[in-house]
Short mmCIF file of the C-alpha atoms (twelve columns), coordinates in Angstrom:
data_MODEL
# 
_entry.id   MODEL 
# 
loop_
_atom_site.group_PDB 
_atom_site.id 
_atom_site.type_symbol 
_atom_site.label_atom_id 
_atom_site.label_alt_id 
_atom_site.label_comp_id 
_atom_site.label_asym_id 
_atom_site.label_seq_id 
_atom_site.Cartn_x 
_atom_site.Cartn_y 
_atom_site.Cartn_z 
_atom_site.pdbx_PDB_model_num 
ATOM 1   C CA . UNK A 1   -12.750 -207.295 -47.884 1 
ATOM 2   C CA . UNK A 2   -15.786 -206.576 -50.005 1 
ATOM 3   C CA . UNK A 3   -19.044 -206.171 -47.801 1 
ATOM 4   C CA . UNK A 4   -22.086 -207.867 -49.424 1 
ATOM 5   C CA . UNK A 5   -25.203 -206.186 -50.356 1 
ATOM 6   C CA . UNK A 6   -26.781 -207.735 -47.599 1 
ATOM 7   C CA . UNK A 7   -24.920 -206.566 -44.930 1 
ATOM 8   C CA . UNK A 8   -25.321 -202.770 -46.623 1 
ATOM 9   C CA . UNK A 9   -29.176 -203.257 -46.417 1 
ATOM 10  C CA . UNK A 10  -29.592 -204.269 -42.897 1 
ATOM 11  C CA . UNK A 11  -26.852 -201.148 -41.724 1 
ATOM 12  C CA . UNK A 12  -29.322 -199.048 -43.394 1 
ATOM 13  C CA . UNK A 13  -32.528 -201.096 -41.892 1 
ATOM 14  C CA . UNK A 14  -30.584 -200.686 -38.683 1 
ATOM 15  C CA . UNK A 15  -30.245 -197.029 -38.939 1 
ATOM 16  C CA . UNK A 16  -33.528 -196.431 -40.882 1 
ATOM 17  C CA . UNK A 17  -35.481 -198.280 -37.495 1 
ATOM 18  C CA . UNK A 18  -32.968 -195.890 -35.053 1 
ATOM 19  C CA . UNK A 19  -33.844 -192.734 -36.654 1 
ATOM 20  C CA . UNK A 20  -37.483 -193.487 -37.870 1 
ATOM 21  C CA . UNK A 21  -40.651 -192.622 -36.511 1 
ATOM 22  C CA . UNK A 22  -41.801 -193.775 -32.797 1 
ATOM 23  C CA . UNK A 23  -44.658 -196.177 -33.610 1 
ATOM 24  C CA . UNK A 24  -43.104 -198.834 -32.171 1 
ATOM 25  C CA . UNK A 25  -42.238 -200.721 -35.368 1 
ATOM 26  C CA . UNK A 26  -41.609 -200.766 -39.496 1 
ATOM 27  C CA . UNK A 27  -43.457 -203.189 -41.855 1 
ATOM 28  C CA . UNK A 28  -40.910 -205.026 -43.582 1 
ATOM 29  C CA . UNK A 29  -42.587 -203.294 -47.137 1 
ATOM 30  C CA . UNK A 30  -41.477 -199.688 -45.552 1 
ATOM 31  C CA . UNK A 31  -38.237 -200.999 -44.913 1 
ATOM 32  C CA . UNK A 32  -37.878 -202.709 -48.810 1 
ATOM 33  C CA . UNK A 33  -39.692 -199.406 -50.410 1 
ATOM 34  C CA . UNK A 34  -36.849 -197.378 -48.524 1 
ATOM 35  C CA . UNK A 35  -33.911 -199.198 -50.220 1 
ATOM 36  C CA . UNK A 36  -35.936 -200.514 -53.226 1 
ATOM 37  C CA . UNK A 37  -35.172 -203.736 -52.478 1 
ATOM 38  C CA . UNK A 38  -37.893 -206.858 -52.402 1 
ATOM 39  C CA . UNK A 39  -39.385 -207.701 -49.296 1 
ATOM 40  C CA . UNK A 40  -38.600 -211.394 -49.584 1 
ATOM 41  C CA . UNK A 41  -34.554 -210.497 -49.861 1 
ATOM 42  C CA . UNK A 42  -34.861 -208.182 -47.168 1 
ATOM 43  C CA . UNK A 43  -36.721 -210.265 -44.368 1 
ATOM 44  C CA . UNK A 44  -34.167 -213.064 -44.703 1 
ATOM 45  C CA . UNK A 45  -31.646 -210.091 -43.997 1 
ATOM 46  C CA . UNK A 46  -34.184 -209.165 -40.817 1 
ATOM 47  C CA . UNK A 47  -34.300 -212.602 -39.896 1 
ATOM 48  C CA . UNK A 48  -30.469 -212.438 -39.263 1 
ATOM 49  C CA . UNK A 49  -30.851 -209.577 -37.073 1 
ATOM 50  C CA . UNK A 50  -33.571 -211.045 -35.292 1 
ATOM 51  C CA . UNK A 51  -30.877 -214.067 -34.368 1 
ATOM 52  C CA . UNK A 52  -28.496 -212.144 -33.368 1 
ATOM 53  C CA . UNK A 53  -31.091 -210.585 -31.149 1 
ATOM 54  C CA . UNK A 54  -30.713 -206.448 -32.380 1 
ATOM 55  C CA . UNK A 55  -34.573 -206.244 -33.965 1 
ATOM 56  C CA . UNK A 56  -37.423 -207.783 -32.559 1 
ATOM 57  C CA . UNK A 57  -40.329 -209.209 -34.829 1 
ATOM 58  C CA . UNK A 58  -43.774 -207.780 -34.469 1 
ATOM 59  C CA . UNK A 59  -46.602 -210.247 -35.586 1 
ATOM 60  C CA . UNK A 60  -49.790 -209.580 -37.029 1 
ATOM 61  C CA . UNK A 61  -50.970 -207.774 -40.107 1 
ATOM 62  C CA . UNK A 62  -49.932 -204.400 -38.732 1 
ATOM 63  C CA . UNK A 63  -46.558 -206.049 -37.733 1 
ATOM 64  C CA . UNK A 64  -43.003 -205.224 -38.588 1 
ATOM 65  C CA . UNK A 65  -39.590 -204.746 -36.849 1 
ATOM 66  C CA . UNK A 66  -38.081 -202.444 -33.905 1 
ATOM 67  C CA . UNK A 67  -34.966 -202.247 -32.417 1 
ATOM 68  C CA . UNK A 68  -34.414 -204.088 -29.632 1 
ATOM 69  C CA . UNK A 69  -33.838 -202.286 -25.974 1 
ATOM 70  C CA . UNK A 70  -30.161 -200.656 -26.152 1 
ATOM 71  C CA . UNK A 71  -29.742 -200.666 -29.569 1 
ATOM 72  C CA . UNK A 72  -27.632 -197.414 -29.118 1 
ATOM 73  C CA . UNK A 73  -24.576 -199.800 -28.291 1 
ATOM 74  C CA . UNK A 74  -24.696 -202.140 -30.962 1 
ATOM 75  C CA . UNK A 75  -21.548 -201.679 -33.275 1 
ATOM 76  C CA . UNK A 76  -21.224 -201.686 -36.593 1 
ATOM 77  C CA . UNK A 77  -18.824 -204.995 -36.745 1 
ATOM 78  C CA . UNK A 78  -21.860 -206.416 -34.374 1 
ATOM 79  C CA . UNK A 79  -24.335 -205.683 -37.521 1 
ATOM 80  C CA . UNK A 80  -21.903 -206.942 -39.735 1 
ATOM 81  C CA . UNK A 81  -20.861 -209.976 -37.919 1 
ATOM 82  C CA . UNK A 82  -25.002 -210.344 -37.714 1 
ATOM 83  C CA . UNK A 83  -25.052 -210.902 -41.852 1 
ATOM 84  C CA . UNK A 84  -21.405 -212.050 -42.936 1 
ATOM 85  C CA . UNK A 85  -20.144 -214.040 -40.146 1 
ATOM 86  C CA . UNK A 86  -16.832 -213.231 -39.399 1 
ATOM 87  C CA . UNK A 87  -14.919 -211.342 -42.501 1 
ATOM 88  C CA . UNK A 88  -11.752 -211.694 -43.530 1 
ATOM 89  C CA . UNK A 89  -9.847  -209.071 -44.910 1 
ATOM 90  C CA . UNK A 90  -6.715  -211.040 -46.299 1 
ATOM 91  C CA . UNK A 91  -6.083  -214.909 -47.439 1 
ATOM 92  C CA . UNK A 92  -3.453  -215.910 -45.728 1 
ATOM 93  C CA . UNK A 93  -1.294  -218.572 -47.224 1 
ATOM 94  C CA . UNK A 94  -0.612  -221.311 -45.008 1 
ATOM 95  C CA . UNK A 95  2.571   -222.729 -46.920 1 
ATOM 96  C CA . UNK A 96  4.180   -219.353 -46.042 1 
ATOM 97  C CA . UNK A 97  6.733   -218.394 -43.163 1 
ATOM 98  C CA . UNK A 98  4.532   -217.992 -40.150 1 
ATOM 99  C CA . UNK A 99  6.737   -214.332 -40.065 1 
ATOM 100 C CA . UNK A 100 5.992   -213.537 -43.160 1 
ATOM 101 C CA . UNK A 101 6.121   -209.545 -43.147 1 
ATOM 102 C CA . UNK A 102 3.349   -208.994 -45.341 1 
ATOM 103 C CA . UNK A 103 0.855   -211.002 -43.327 1 
ATOM 104 C CA . UNK A 104 1.814   -209.552 -39.969 1 
ATOM 105 C CA . UNK A 105 1.179   -205.522 -42.200 1 
ATOM 106 C CA . UNK A 106 -2.014  -206.516 -42.779 1 
ATOM 107 C CA . UNK A 107 -2.924  -208.758 -40.013 1 
ATOM 108 C CA . UNK A 108 -1.776  -205.146 -37.785 1 
ATOM 109 C CA . UNK A 109 -4.773  -203.217 -40.637 1 
ATOM 110 C CA . UNK A 110 -6.819  -205.495 -40.184 1 
ATOM 111 C CA . UNK A 111 -7.186  -205.327 -36.367 1 
ATOM 112 C CA . UNK A 112 -7.323  -201.342 -36.824 1 
ATOM 113 C CA . UNK A 113 -10.143 -201.812 -39.592 1 
ATOM 114 C CA . UNK A 114 -12.178 -204.245 -37.102 1 
ATOM 115 C CA . UNK A 115 -11.400 -202.130 -33.926 1 
ATOM 116 C CA . UNK A 116 -13.179 -199.133 -35.818 1 
ATOM 117 C CA . UNK A 117 -15.964 -200.647 -36.733 1 
ATOM 118 C CA . UNK A 118 -16.492 -202.031 -33.237 1 
ATOM 119 C CA . UNK A 119 -15.712 -198.812 -31.562 1 
ATOM 120 C CA . UNK A 120 -18.496 -197.048 -34.087 1 
ATOM 121 C CA . UNK A 121 -22.067 -197.546 -32.563 1 
ATOM 122 C CA . UNK A 122 -25.548 -196.947 -33.773 1 
ATOM 123 C CA . UNK A 123 -25.618 -193.966 -32.174 1 
ATOM 124 C CA . UNK A 124 -23.081 -192.471 -33.406 1 
ATOM 125 C CA . UNK A 125 -24.707 -193.002 -36.645 1 
ATOM 126 C CA . UNK A 126 -27.390 -191.444 -35.799 1 
ATOM 127 C CA . UNK A 127 -26.251 -188.661 -34.693 1 
ATOM 128 C CA . UNK A 128 -24.751 -188.009 -37.975 1 
ATOM 129 C CA . UNK A 129 -27.423 -187.996 -39.562 1 
ATOM 130 C CA . UNK A 130 -29.964 -185.781 -36.751 1 
# 
């Protein structure tokens, strides 16, 4: 599985909002400039994070985005799913035996991978930056 650039920008945006200044909200221009990405592209990503109820949009000329209350407990997996949906590491072949040892091995690794991402919270990432 390869995560998209959109997911990379989403993860960095969430981290930036978590460690950013305490002004209450950050403009899309500032968030985009921080990552050297267009505001149009980042706005589409931010919309997904808003729909996932991870951040809120502050309207107006001086508006922007801020994390929702309880942001500390958002997992990396939840952030990935907000942008990617439910990613799969392995494309399973439906014509193979359901007890295929390769498929079982990959499924076990996939479960561990997703469990690790689900255990890692935004607050864990913040503590590594500060």
